[in-house]
N, CA, C and O atoms as a MOPAC input file, in Angstrom:
PM7 MOZYME 1SCF
protein

 N     55.22000 1    15.39800 1    42.54700 1
 C     55.90900 1    14.14200 1    42.71800 1
 C     56.36900 1    13.58600 1    41.37100 1
 O     57.43300 1    12.97700 1    41.26000 1
 N     55.52900 1    13.81600 1    40.33900 1
 C     55.90100 1    13.36600 1    39.01200 1
 C     57.17700 1    14.03800 1    38.54300 1
 O     58.01200 1    13.42400 1    37.87800 1
 N     57.31700 1    15.32000 1    38.90200 1
 C     58.49400 1    16.07900 1    38.47600 1
 C     59.77200 1    15.47200 1    39.05300 1
 O     60.78200 1    15.37700 1    38.35700 1
 N     59.73300 1    15.06400 1    40.31700 1
 C     60.90200 1    14.44300 1    40.92500 1
 C     61.22100 1    13.11100 1    40.25800 1
 O     62.38600 1    12.77300 1    40.04700 1
 N     60.18000 1    12.36200 1    39.93200 1
 C     60.36900 1    11.08100 1    39.24300 1
 C     61.02200 1    11.30800 1    37.88500 1
 O     61.97100 1    10.61300 1    37.52500 1
 N     60.51400 1    12.28100 1    37.13200 1
 C     61.08400 1    12.59200 1    35.81400 1
 C     62.51600 1    13.09300 1    35.96900 1
 O     63.38800 1    12.71300 1    35.18900 1
 N     62.76900 1    13.93800 1    36.96100 1
 C     64.12500 1    14.42900 1    37.19600 1
 C     65.06600 1    13.27000 1    37.49900 1
 O     66.18900 1    13.23400 1    36.99600 1
 N     64.61500 1    12.32600 1    38.31500 1
 C     65.43200 1    11.14600 1    38.62000 1
 C     65.75600 1    10.34300 1    37.37400 1
 O     66.88500 1     9.88600 1    37.19700 1
 N     64.76600 1    10.17400 1    36.51200 1
 C     64.98800 1     9.44800 1    35.26000 1
 C     66.00800 1    10.17800 1    34.39300 1
 O     66.91400 1     9.55600 1    33.83800 1
 N     65.86200 1    11.48900 1    34.27800 1
 C     66.78900 1    12.28400 1    33.45900 1
 C     68.20400 1    12.20200 1    34.02700 1
 O     69.16500 1    12.04100 1    33.27500 1
 N     68.33700 1    12.31200 1    35.34800 1
 C     69.66100 1    12.24400 1    35.96800 1
 C     70.31300 1    10.88700 1    35.74500 1
 O     71.51300 1    10.81400 1    35.47900 1
 N     69.53400 1     9.80900 1    35.85000 1
 C     70.08200 1     8.46700 1    35.62000 1
 C     70.45300 1     8.26600 1    34.16600 1
 O     71.52500 1     7.74600 1    33.85300 1
 N     69.56000 1     8.68100 1    33.27600 1
 C     69.78900 1     8.47600 1    31.84600 1
 C     71.01100 1     9.22900 1    31.35000 1
 O     71.75800 1     8.71800 1    30.51600 1
 N     71.22100 1    10.42300 1    31.84900 1
 C     72.34100 1    11.24600 1    31.38300 1
 C     73.63900 1    10.95400 1    32.13100 1
 O     74.71100 1    11.36400 1    31.68600 1
 N     73.55800 1    10.25500 1    33.25100 1
 C     74.76200 1     9.99200 1    34.04200 1
 C     75.24800 1    11.21100 1    34.79800 1
 O     76.39700 1    11.25100 1    35.23800 1
 N     74.38700 1    12.20700 1    34.95500 1
 C     74.78100 1    13.45900 1    35.59300 1
 C     75.18600 1    13.26900 1    37.04900 1
 O     76.05200 1    13.99100 1    37.54400 1
 N     74.58200 1    12.32300 1    37.73800 1
 C     74.92300 1    12.09800 1    39.14800 1
 C     76.38100 1    11.64800 1    39.25900 1
 O     77.12300 1    12.13400 1    40.11300 1
 N     76.78400 1    10.72500 1    38.39800 1
 C     78.17200 1    10.24800 1    38.42000 1
 C     79.13600 1    11.38400 1    38.07800 1
 O     80.19600 1    11.51800 1    38.68900 1
 N     78.75700 1    12.18700 1    37.10800 1
 C     79.61200 1    13.31000 1    36.70400 1
 C     79.78100 1    14.28900 1    37.86000 1
 O     80.88700 1    14.76500 1    38.12000 1
 N     78.67200 1    14.59400 1    38.56100 1
 C     78.74800 1    15.50000 1    39.70900 1
 C     79.60800 1    14.91100 1    40.81900 1
 O     80.41100 1    15.62200 1    41.42300 1
 N     79.44900 1    13.61800 1    41.09300 1
 C     80.24400 1    12.99800 1    42.15200 1
 C     81.73200 1    13.03600 1    41.81400 1
 O     82.55700 1    13.34800 1    42.67300 1
 N     82.07500 1    12.72000 1    40.57200 1
 C     83.47800 1    12.76700 1    40.15600 1
 C     84.01100 1    14.19000 1    40.28300 1
 O     85.13600 1    14.40300 1    40.73500 1
 N     83.19400 1    15.15800 1    39.88100 1
 C     83.62100 1    16.55400 1    39.97300 1
 C     83.84200 1    16.96900 1    41.42700 1
 O     84.83200 1    17.63200 1    41.73700 1
 N     82.92800 1    16.58300 1    42.31800 1
 C     83.09100 1    16.93000 1    43.73700 1
 C     84.32800 1    16.27400 1    44.33800 1
 O     85.04600 1    16.89800 1    45.11900 1
 N     84.58100 1    15.01000 1    43.97300 1
 C     85.78900 1    14.32800 1    44.45500 1
 C     87.02500 1    15.06800 1    43.94100 1
 O     87.97900 1    15.29300 1    44.68500 1
 N     86.99500 1    15.44500 1    42.65800 1
 C     88.10200 1    16.20800 1    42.08100 1
 C     88.30200 1    17.52700 1    42.82700 1
 O     89.43400 1    17.91300 1    43.11700 1
 N     87.21600 1    18.20800 1    43.13200 1
 C     87.28900 1    19.49000 1    43.83200 1
 C     87.94700 1    19.34200 1    45.20200 1
 O     88.84700 1    20.10800 1    45.54900 1
 N     87.50000 1    18.36200 1    45.97400 1
 C     88.04900 1    18.17000 1    47.31300 1
 C     89.49300 1    17.67500 1    47.26100 1
 O     90.30400 1    18.04900 1    48.10800 1
 N     89.81900 1    16.84300 1    46.28100 1
 C     91.20600 1    16.37600 1    46.12700 1
 C     92.12300 1    17.53200 1    45.73000 1
 O     93.23400 1    17.66000 1    46.24500 1
 N     91.65100 1    18.36700 1    44.81600 1
 C     92.43900 1    19.53900 1    44.40700 1
 C     92.67100 1    20.47200 1    45.59000 1
 O     93.75800 1    21.03000 1    45.73800 1
 N     91.66800 1    20.64100 1    46.42000 1
 C     91.82100 1    21.49600 1    47.59800 1
 C     92.88500 1    20.92200 1    48.53400 1
 O     93.66500 1    21.67200 1    49.12200 1
 N     92.91700 1    19.60000 1    48.67400 1
 C     93.92400 1    18.97700 1    49.54200 1
 C     95.33500 1    19.18100 1    48.97700 1
 O     96.26900 1    19.49000 1    49.71600 1
 N     95.47600 1    19.00600 1    47.66500 1
 C     96.79700 1    19.20000 1    47.04100 1
 C     97.22900 1    20.66100 1    47.13300 1
 O     98.39300 1    20.96500 1    47.39300 1
 N     96.27600 1    21.55100 1    46.91700 1
 C     96.59200 1    22.98100 1    47.00700 1
 C     97.00400 1    23.35600 1    48.42800 1
 O     97.91800 1    24.15800 1    48.61800 1
 N     96.33700 1    22.78300 1    49.41900 1
 C     96.70200 1    23.04100 1    50.81300 1
 C     98.15200 1    22.65300 1    51.06600 1
 O     98.87000 1    23.34600 1    51.78600 1
 N     98.58200 1    21.53900 1    50.47000 1
 C     99.95000 1    21.06500 1    50.68200 1
 C    100.98600 1    21.83800 1    49.86200 1
 O    102.14400 1    21.95300 1    50.26500 1
 N    100.56600 1    22.36100 1    48.71800 1
 C    101.55200 1    22.95000 1    47.80400 1
 C    101.61500 1    24.47100 1    47.81100 1
 O    102.61300 1    25.04600 1    47.37700 1
 N    100.58600 1    25.12000 1    48.28500 1
 C    100.53700 1    26.58900 1    48.21200 1
 C    100.92300 1    27.18800 1    49.56100 1
 O    100.25400 1    26.93200 1    50.56200 1
 N    101.99700 1    27.98400 1    49.60300 1
 C    102.48000 1    28.50200 1    50.89300 1
 C    101.53700 1    29.50200 1    51.56400 1
 O    101.55800 1    29.62500 1    52.78800 1
 N    100.72300 1    30.20900 1    50.80900 1
 C     99.86100 1    31.21400 1    51.44000 1
 C     98.50500 1    30.65800 1    51.89200 1
 O     97.70200 1    31.38700 1    52.47400 1
 N     98.25100 1    29.38900 1    51.63100 1
 C     96.99900 1    28.75100 1    52.07700 1
 C     97.33800 1    27.87100 1    53.27300 1
 O     98.15400 1    26.95600 1    53.16900 1
 N     96.69600 1    28.15800 1    54.42500 1
 C     97.05500 1    27.48800 1    55.66600 1
 C     95.98100 1    26.53200 1    56.19100 1
 O     96.27300 1    25.70100 1    57.05100 1
 N     94.74700 1    26.63500 1    55.69300 1
 C     93.68700 1    25.73500 1    56.15500 1
 C     92.98200 1    25.10300 1    54.95800 1
 O     93.01000 1    25.62800 1    53.84500 1
 N     92.34900 1    23.95800 1    55.22000 1
 C     91.60800 1    23.27900 1    54.16300 1
 C     90.43600 1    24.14600 1    53.69600 1
 O     90.07700 1    24.13100 1    52.51900 1
 N     89.85800 1    24.88300 1    54.60400 1
 C     88.77100 1    25.80100 1    54.24100 1
 C     89.23200 1    26.86900 1    53.26200 1
 O     88.51900 1    27.21000 1    52.31900 1
 N     90.42900 1    27.39300 1    53.49300 1
 C     90.98300 1    28.37600 1    52.56200 1
 C     91.24900 1    27.74500 1    51.19000 1
 O     91.05800 1    28.38300 1    50.15500 1
 N     91.69000 1    26.49300 1    51.20100 1
 C     91.93100 1    25.78800 1    49.93900 1
 C     90.61500 1    25.57700 1    49.19200 1
 O     90.56000 1    25.73600 1    47.97200 1
 N     89.56200 1    25.22300 1    49.91600 1
 C     88.24500 1    25.08000 1    49.28300 1
 C     87.74900 1    26.42400 1    48.75700 1
 O     87.14400 1    26.49000 1    47.68700 1
 N     88.00400 1    27.49000 1    49.50600 1
 C     87.60900 1    28.82900 1    49.06400 1
 C     88.32400 1    29.18600 1    47.76000 1
 O     87.71800 1    29.73900 1    46.84200 1
 N     89.59600 1    28.87100 1    47.69100 1
 C     90.35500 1    29.12600 1    46.46500 1
 C     89.75800 1    28.31100 1    45.30500 1
 O     89.58400 1    28.83000 1    44.20300 1
 N     89.45000 1    27.05100 1    45.55900 1
 C     88.84400 1    26.19700 1    44.52000 1
 C     87.49600 1    26.75200 1    44.07600 1
 O     87.16400 1    26.71800 1    42.89100 1
 N     86.73100 1    27.25700 1    45.01900 1
 C     85.45300 1    27.87700 1    44.66900 1
 C     85.66700 1    29.06200 1    43.73000 1
 O     84.95000 1    29.21000 1    42.74000 1
 N     86.63900 1    29.89400 1    44.03500 1
 C     86.92900 1    31.05700 1    43.19600 1
 C     87.36600 1    30.62900 1    41.80000 1
 O     87.04700 1    31.29400 1    40.81500 1
 N     88.09800 1    29.51900 1    41.71700 1
 C     88.54500 1    29.01500 1    40.42200 1
 C     87.37600 1    28.40900 1    39.64300 1
 O     87.21000 1    28.68200 1    38.45400 1
 N     86.57500 1    27.59400 1    40.31100 1
 C     85.45500 1    26.89800 1    39.64700 1
 C     84.42500 1    27.88700 1    39.12300 1
 O     83.90200 1    27.71800 1    38.02100 1
 N     84.13800 1    28.89800 1    39.89400 1
 C     83.13100 1    29.87400 1    39.46900 1
 C     83.71400 1    30.91900 1    38.53100 1
 O     82.99100 1    31.78800 1    38.04300 1
 N     84.99000 1    30.84300 1    38.27900 1
 C     85.74700 1    31.79300 1    37.45000 1
 C     85.60900 1    33.23300 1    37.94700 1
 O     85.74900 1    34.18500 1    37.18000 1
 N     85.33300 1    33.37200 1    39.23600 1
 C     85.21700 1    34.69900 1    39.82700 1
 C     86.60100 1    35.27100 1    40.09000 1
 O     86.85900 1    36.44000 1    39.80100 1
 N     87.49200 1    34.45200 1    40.63800 1
 C     88.84800 1    34.89400 1    40.90800 1
 C     88.88800 1    36.11600 1    41.80200 1
 O     89.27100 1    37.19700 1    41.35500 1
 N     88.50100 1    35.96400 1    43.04900 1
 C     88.40200 1    37.09700 1    43.96600 1
 C     89.72300 1    37.84400 1    44.12700 1
 O     89.72000 1    39.04600 1    44.39500 1
 N     90.83100 1    37.16500 1    43.97300 1
 C     92.12500 1    37.82400 1    44.08500 1
 C     92.68900 1    37.83700 1    45.48600 1
 O     93.79200 1    38.34100 1    45.69500 1
 N     91.96100 1    37.29300 1    46.46700 1
 C     92.49000 1    37.26800 1    47.82600 1
 C     93.60400 1    36.23600 1    47.96600 1
 O     94.46200 1    36.36300 1    48.83900 1
 N     93.59600 1    35.20800 1    47.10500 1
 C     94.66200 1    34.22400 1    47.07000 1
 C     95.08500 1    34.08200 1    45.61300 1
 O     94.24900 1    33.88400 1    44.73200 1
 N     96.36400 1    34.18100 1    45.37200 1
 C     96.88700 1    34.06700 1    44.00700 1
 C     97.81800 1    32.86400 1    43.95900 1
 O     98.66100 1    32.68300 1    44.83700 1
 N     97.66100 1    32.05800 1    42.94300 1
 C     98.49900 1    30.86800 1    42.79700 1
 C     99.95400 1    31.28500 1    42.61300 1
 O    100.28600 1    32.06300 1    41.71900 1
 N    100.81900 1    30.74800 1    43.48200 1
 C    102.23500 1    31.08300 1    43.40800 1
 C    103.08400 1    29.92800 1    42.87500 1
 O    104.13500 1    30.14000 1    42.27000 1
 N    102.61500 1    28.71600 1    43.10700 1
 C    103.39400 1    27.56000 1    42.67100 1
 C    102.86100 1    27.02500 1    41.34800 1
 O    101.69700 1    27.22300 1    40.99700 1
 N    103.73800 1    26.34500 1    40.62800 1
 C    103.35800 1    25.77700 1    39.33300 1
 C    102.26200 1    24.73000 1    39.49700 1
 O    101.33000 1    24.68000 1    38.69300 1
 N    102.36100 1    23.90100 1    40.51600 1
 C    101.35700 1    22.84500 1    40.71900 1
 C     99.97900 1    23.45300 1    40.96600 1
 O     98.98100 1    22.94000 1    40.46100 1
 N     99.91400 1    24.53000 1    41.72900 1
 C     98.63100 1    25.19300 1    41.99100 1
 C     98.07700 1    25.80500 1    40.71400 1
 O     96.86700 1    25.77600 1    40.48700 1
 N     98.93400 1    26.34800 1    39.89200 1
 C     98.47600 1    26.90900 1    38.61200 1
 C     97.93600 1    25.81900 1    37.69700 1
 O     96.90500 1    26.00500 1    37.05000 1
 N     98.61600 1    24.69600 1    37.64100 1
 C     98.14800 1    23.57600 1    36.81000 1
 C     96.80700 1    23.06400 1    37.32800 1
 O     95.88100 1    22.83300 1    36.55000 1
 N     96.71100 1    22.88900 1    38.63800 1
 C     95.44800 1    22.42400 1    39.23500 1
 C     94.33300 1    23.42800 1    38.95400 1
 O     93.19900 1    23.03600 1    38.67900 1
 N     94.64700 1    24.70500 1    39.02100 1
 C     93.64000 1    25.73500 1    38.75800 1
 C     93.10900 1    25.63200 1    37.33300 1
 O     91.90600 1    25.76300 1    37.10800 1
 N     93.99200 1    25.40000 1    36.37800 1
 C     93.56300 1    25.25400 1    34.97800 1
 C     92.69400 1    24.01100 1    34.82000 1
 O     91.62800 1    24.07400 1    34.20900 1
 N     93.14200 1    22.88700 1    35.36600 1
 C     92.37300 1    21.63800 1    35.25300 1
 C     91.00800 1    21.79500 1    35.91100 1
 O     89.99600 1    21.36500 1    35.35900 1
 N     90.98100 1    22.40100 1    37.07000 1
 C     89.72900 1    22.58600 1    37.80600 1
 C     88.77800 1    23.51000 1    37.05300 1
 O     87.57600 1    23.24700 1    37.00300 1
 N     89.28800 1    24.57500 1    36.47500 1
 C     88.40800 1    25.49800 1    35.74500 1
 C     87.86600 1    24.86600 1    34.46700 1
 O     86.70500 1    25.08300 1    34.12200 1
 N     88.68500 1    24.08600 1    33.75700 1
 C     88.19800 1    23.39300 1    32.55500 1
 C     87.13800 1    22.36100 1    32.94300 1
 O     86.11100 1    22.24300 1    32.27500 1
 N     87.38200 1    21.62700 1    34.00700 1
 C     86.38400 1    20.65300 1    34.48400 1
 C     85.07500 1    21.34400 1    34.84100 1
 O     83.99900 1    20.83500 1    34.52600 1
 N     85.15900 1    22.48900 1    35.48900 1
 C     83.95400 1    23.22000 1    35.88900 1
 C     83.15400 1    23.67300 1    34.67400 1
 O     81.92600 1    23.59100 1    34.67500 1
 N     83.83600 1    24.14500 1    33.64800 1
 C     83.13600 1    24.57300 1    32.43300 1
 C     82.39500 1    23.39500 1    31.80800 1
 O     81.25300 1    23.53300 1    31.37200 1
 N     83.05000 1    22.23900 1    31.76700 1
 C     82.42200 1    21.04000 1    31.20000 1
 C     81.21400 1    20.61200 1    32.03000 1
 O     80.15700 1    20.30400 1    31.47800 1
 N     81.36600 1    20.59200 1    33.34400 1
 C     80.26000 1    20.18200 1    34.22000 1
 C     79.09100 1    21.15100 1    34.10700 1
 O     77.93700 1    20.72400 1    34.07400 1
 N     79.37300 1    22.43600 1    34.04700 1
 C     78.29800 1    23.42100 1    33.91400 1
 C     77.55500 1    23.23200 1    32.59100 1
 O     76.33300 1    23.36800 1    32.54000 1
 N     78.28400 1    22.92300 1    31.53000 1
 C     77.63500 1    22.65700 1    30.23800 1
 C     76.74100 1    21.42400 1    30.32300 1
 O     75.64400 1    21.40900 1    29.76500 1
 N     77.20500 1    20.40200 1    31.01400 1
 C     76.40400 1    19.18000 1    31.16900 1
 C     75.16100 1    19.46000 1    32.00100 1
 O     74.07200 1    18.99000 1    31.67200 1
 N     75.32100 1    20.22000 1    33.07200 1
 C     74.17500 1    20.55500 1    33.92000 1
 C     73.12600 1    21.32600 1    33.12000 1
 O     71.92800 1    21.08500 1    33.26600 1
 N     73.57400 1    22.24200 1    32.28600 1
 C     72.64200 1    22.98900 1    31.44400 1
 C     71.85900 1    22.04100 1    30.54100 1
 O     70.64500 1    22.18100 1    30.39200 1
 N     72.54500 1    21.09100 1    29.94800 1
 C     71.87300 1    20.10100 1    29.09700 1
 C     70.87000 1    19.25800 1    29.86800 1
 O     69.78900 1    18.95900 1    29.36200 1
 N     71.22100 1    18.87500 1    31.08500 1
 C     70.31500 1    18.07200 1    31.91600 1
 C     69.06600 1    18.87400 1    32.26300 1
 O     67.95500 1    18.34500 1    32.22600 1
 N     69.24500 1    20.14800 1    32.59900 1
 C     68.09300 1    20.99400 1    32.93000 1
 C     67.17500 1    21.14400 1    31.72800 1
 O     65.95600 1    21.04700 1    31.86600 1
 N     67.73900 1    21.37900 1    30.55500 1
 C     66.92900 1    21.49800 1    29.33800 1
 C     66.20200 1    20.18700 1    29.06200 1
 O     65.02400 1    20.18800 1    28.70600 1
 N     66.90100 1    19.08000 1    29.22400 1
 C     66.28200 1    17.76300 1    29.01400 1
 C     65.12100 1    17.55800 1    29.98400 1
 O     64.06700 1    17.05600 1    29.59600 1
 N     65.31400 1    17.94500 1    31.23900 1
 C     64.26000 1    17.81000 1    32.24600 1
 C     63.01800 1    18.61400 1    31.84800 1
 O     61.90100 1    18.09900 1    31.90300 1
 N     63.20900 1    19.85700 1    31.45300 1
 C     62.06200 1    20.68500 1    31.07300 1
 C     61.37800 1    20.14500 1    29.81400 1
 O     60.15400 1    20.21100 1    29.69900 1
 N     62.15000 1    19.62100 1    28.88300 1
 C     61.53600 1    18.99900 1    27.70100 1
 C     60.69800 1    17.78700 1    28.08900 1
 O     59.59900 1    17.59100 1    27.56900 1
 N     61.22200 1    16.97500 1    29.00400 1
 C     60.47600 1    15.80300 1    29.47600 1
 C     59.17500 1    16.22600 1    30.16400 1
 O     58.12800 1    15.61100 1    29.96000 1
 N     59.25400 1    17.28500 1    30.98200 1
 C     58.05100 1    17.75200 1    31.67600 1
 C     57.02500 1    18.30700 1    30.68500 1
 O     55.82600 1    18.08400 1    30.85000 1
 N     57.48100 1    19.02000 1    29.67100 1
 C     56.57100 1    19.55000 1    28.65200 1
 C     55.90700 1    18.41000 1    27.88800 1
 O     54.70000 1    18.44000 1    27.64600 1
 N     56.68900 1    17.41300 1    27.51300 1
 C     56.12300 1    16.24800 1    26.81600 1
 C     55.09300 1    15.53300 1    27.69300 1
 O     54.03900 1    15.11900 1    27.21000 1
 N     55.40100 1    15.39400 1    28.97000 1
 C     54.48100 1    14.73200 1    29.89300 1
 C     53.17100 1    15.49500 1    30.00300 1
 O     52.09700 1    14.89400 1    29.98100 1
 N     53.25300 1    16.83200 1    30.12300 1
 C     52.03800 1    17.65500 1    30.19200 1
 C     51.22500 1    17.54000 1    28.90800 1
 O     49.99900 1    17.43500 1    28.95100 1
 N     51.90800 1    17.56000 1    27.76800 1
 C     51.21100 1    17.43200 1    26.49100 1
 C     50.49700 1    16.08700 1    26.38200 1
 O     49.35500 1    16.02300 1    25.92700 1
 N     51.16800 1    15.01700 1    26.79800 1
 C     50.55000 1    13.68600 1    26.75600 1
 C     49.32900 1    13.61600 1    27.66600 1
 O     48.31200 1    13.02000 1    27.31200 1
 N     49.44200 1    14.24100 1    28.86000 1
 C     48.30100 1    14.24200 1    29.78100 1
 C     47.12900 1    15.02800 1    29.19500 1
 O     45.97500 1    14.62200 1    29.32900 1
 N     47.43000 1    16.15200 1    28.54600 1
 C     46.38300 1    16.97300 1    27.94000 1
 C     45.71500 1    16.21400 1    26.79800 1
 O     44.48800 1    16.20500 1    26.69600 1
 N     46.49800 1    15.58900 1    25.95300 1
 C     45.95100 1    14.80800 1    24.83700 1
 C     45.14500 1    13.63500 1    25.36100 1
 O     44.08500 1    13.31800 1    24.82000 1
 N     45.63400 1    12.98800 1    26.40700 1
 C     44.92700 1    11.85400 1    26.99800 1
 C     43.56800 1    12.29300 1    27.54900 1
 O     42.56900 1    11.60000 1    27.35600 1
 N     43.52900 1    13.42700 1    28.22500 1
 C     42.25700 1    13.93500 1    28.76300 1
 C     41.29700 1    14.28200 1    27.62900 1
 O     40.09700 1    14.02600 1    27.73000 1
 N     41.82700 1    14.87000 1    26.54100 1
 C     41.00000 1    15.23500 1    25.39800 1
 C     40.41900 1    13.97700 1    24.72800 1
 O     39.23900 1    13.95000 1    24.38000 1
 N     41.23900 1    12.95300 1    24.55100 1
 C     40.76500 1    11.69700 1    23.95100 1
 C     39.72500 1    11.03900 1    24.84300 1
 O     38.75100 1    10.46600 1    24.35500 1
 N     39.93500 1    11.12300 1    26.15000 1
 C     38.96800 1    10.57300 1    27.08500 1
 C     37.60200 1    11.24200 1    26.90600 1
 O     36.56600 1    10.57700 1    26.93000 1
 N     37.61600 1    12.57400 1    26.72500 1
 C     36.35300 1    13.28400 1    26.50300 1
 C     35.73400 1    12.88700 1    25.16200 1
 O     34.51700 1    12.74400 1    25.04900 1
 N     36.57200 1    12.71200 1    24.16100 1
 C     36.05100 1    12.30600 1    22.85000 1
 C     35.37700 1    10.93400 1    22.91200 1
 O     34.36900 1    10.69600 1    22.24700 1
 N     35.94100 1    10.04300 1    23.71300 1
 C     35.38500 1     8.69600 1    23.83300 1
 C     34.00700 1     8.71300 1    24.49000 1
 O     33.18200 1     7.84000 1    24.22200 1
 N     33.76100 1     9.68300 1    25.33000 1
 C     32.45300 1     9.76500 1    25.98800 1
 C     31.68400 1    11.00400 1    25.53700 1
 O     30.98800 1    11.64200 1    26.32600 1
 N     31.82100 1    11.32600 1    24.27000 1
 C     31.20400 1    12.50200 1    23.66700 1
 C     29.69200 1    12.59000 1    23.91900 1
 O     29.20800 1    13.65800 1    24.29400 1
 N     28.94100 1    11.51600 1    23.72700 1
 C     27.48600 1    11.62900 1    23.94900 1
 C     27.10400 1    11.98000 1    25.39300 1
 O     26.01000 1    12.48500 1    25.64200 1
 N     28.00900 1    11.71100 1    26.33900 1
 C     27.70300 1    11.95600 1    27.74800 1
 C     28.02800 1    13.38900 1    28.17800 1
 O     27.61800 1    13.79800 1    29.26400 1
 N     28.74000 1    14.15400 1    27.37400 1
 C     29.19500 1    15.48500 1    27.77300 1
 C     28.05700 1    16.49900 1    27.77100 1
 O     27.11500 1    16.42000 1    26.98200 1
 N     28.18700 1    17.45800 1    28.69300 1
 C     27.19900 1    18.53600 1    28.75300 1
 C     27.49200 1    19.54200 1    27.64300 1
 O     28.52300 1    19.47700 1    26.97300 1
 N     26.55400 1    20.47200 1    27.47000 1
 C     26.72500 1    21.50000 1    26.43800 1
 C     27.95200 1    22.36100 1    26.74000 1
 O     28.69000 1    22.72300 1    25.82300 1
 N     28.17900 1    22.69200 1    28.01100 1
 C     29.32300 1    23.50400 1    28.40100 1
 C     30.63400 1    22.77800 1    28.09100 1
 O     31.58500 1    23.38600 1    27.60000 1
 N     30.67700 1    21.48600 1    28.37800 1
 C     31.89200 1    20.71900 1    28.09900 1
 C     32.16100 1    20.63900 1    26.59900 1
 O     33.31200 1    20.70600 1    26.16700 1
 N     31.10300 1    20.49700 1    25.80900 1
 C     31.25800 1    20.46400 1    24.35300 1
 C     31.75600 1    21.81000 1    23.82800 1
 O     32.61900 1    21.85900 1    22.95100 1
 N     31.21200 1    22.89300 1    24.36300 1
 C     31.67000 1    24.22200 1    23.95300 1
 C     33.13300 1    24.44700 1    24.34500 1
 O     33.90100 1    25.04300 1    23.59000 1
 N     33.50700 1    23.96600 1    25.52700 1
 C     34.89300 1    24.08100 1    25.98000 1
 C     35.82700 1    23.30200 1    25.05200 1
 O     36.89800 1    23.79400 1    24.69400 1
 N     35.43300 1    22.11200 1    24.66800 1
 C     36.24700 1    21.31900 1    23.74100 1
 C     36.35800 1    22.01900 1    22.39700 1
 O     37.43300 1    22.05100 1    21.79900 1
 N     35.27500 1    22.57100 1    21.92600 1
 C     35.27200 1    23.27600 1    20.64700 1
 C     36.22500 1    24.47700 1    20.69500 1
 O     36.96200 1    24.73800 1    19.74400 1
 N     36.19500 1    25.19400 1    21.81000 1
 C     37.08700 1    26.34300 1    21.97900 1
 C     38.54600 1    25.89700 1    21.97200 1
 O     39.38400 1    26.54400 1    21.34300 1
 N     38.85700 1    24.82000 1    22.65100 1
 C     40.22900 1    24.31300 1    22.70900 1
 C     40.70700 1    23.87600 1    21.32200 1
 O     41.86500 1    24.09900 1    20.96900 1
 N     39.83300 1    23.26100 1    20.54300 1
 C     40.20100 1    22.83200 1    19.18400 1
 C     40.50900 1    24.06200 1    18.33000 1
 O     41.47800 1    24.06300 1    17.57100 1
 N     39.69100 1    25.10600 1    18.45100 1
 C     39.94200 1    26.33000 1    17.67600 1
 C     41.27200 1    26.95900 1    18.07300 1
 O     42.02800 1    27.40800 1    17.21200 1
 N     41.56100 1    26.99400 1    19.36900 1
 C     42.83300 1    27.53900 1    19.85300 1
 C     44.00900 1    26.72100 1    19.32400 1
 O     45.04100 1    27.27100 1    18.94100 1
 N     43.83800 1    25.41900 1    19.31000 1
 C     44.90800 1    24.54500 1    18.80900 1
 C     45.15000 1    24.77200 1    17.32800 1
 O     46.29600 1    24.76500 1    16.87700 1
 N     44.07500 1    24.97400 1    16.56200 1
 C     44.20600 1    25.19200 1    15.12400 1
 C     44.88600 1    26.52200 1    14.81200 1
 O     45.55200 1    26.64400 1    13.78400 1
 N     44.73000 1    27.52000 1    15.68200 1
 C     45.36400 1    28.82400 1    15.48200 1
 C     46.86700 1    28.73300 1    15.65700 1
 O     47.61300 1    29.49000 1    15.03500 1
 N     47.30800 1    27.83400 1    16.48000 1
 C     48.74400 1    27.68600 1    16.74900 1
 C     49.34700 1    26.99900 1    15.59000 1
 O     50.55400 1    26.75600 1    15.57600 1

């Protein structure tokens, strides 16, 4: 549950949700324009399929842009996709960094808690703490 909370914070802080929504609106709008302008595309589903091929830079080749407007839209859509993918990569890295920091803080907090009640710890717990300190010093 903490991971979802941290992910939500990262998404809000980076504005990634807004970027994704704008990109999706752009994708669906481009598909509508392509449907109207491209003679070989007859359904909205085919237009979305073409947009998918452009966004993923796969270019299946089953539909080839014939009109200038479709070519321009294809370039704009592919550049937008590259930018969005770069942003998504940054958000994912930020999320994992946040999770690592959170785990480290929890580990340090647990260690400090044990230090505060040092006289109450058993011999096994003291040996475990000693082992962890040695491992930390090796790093």
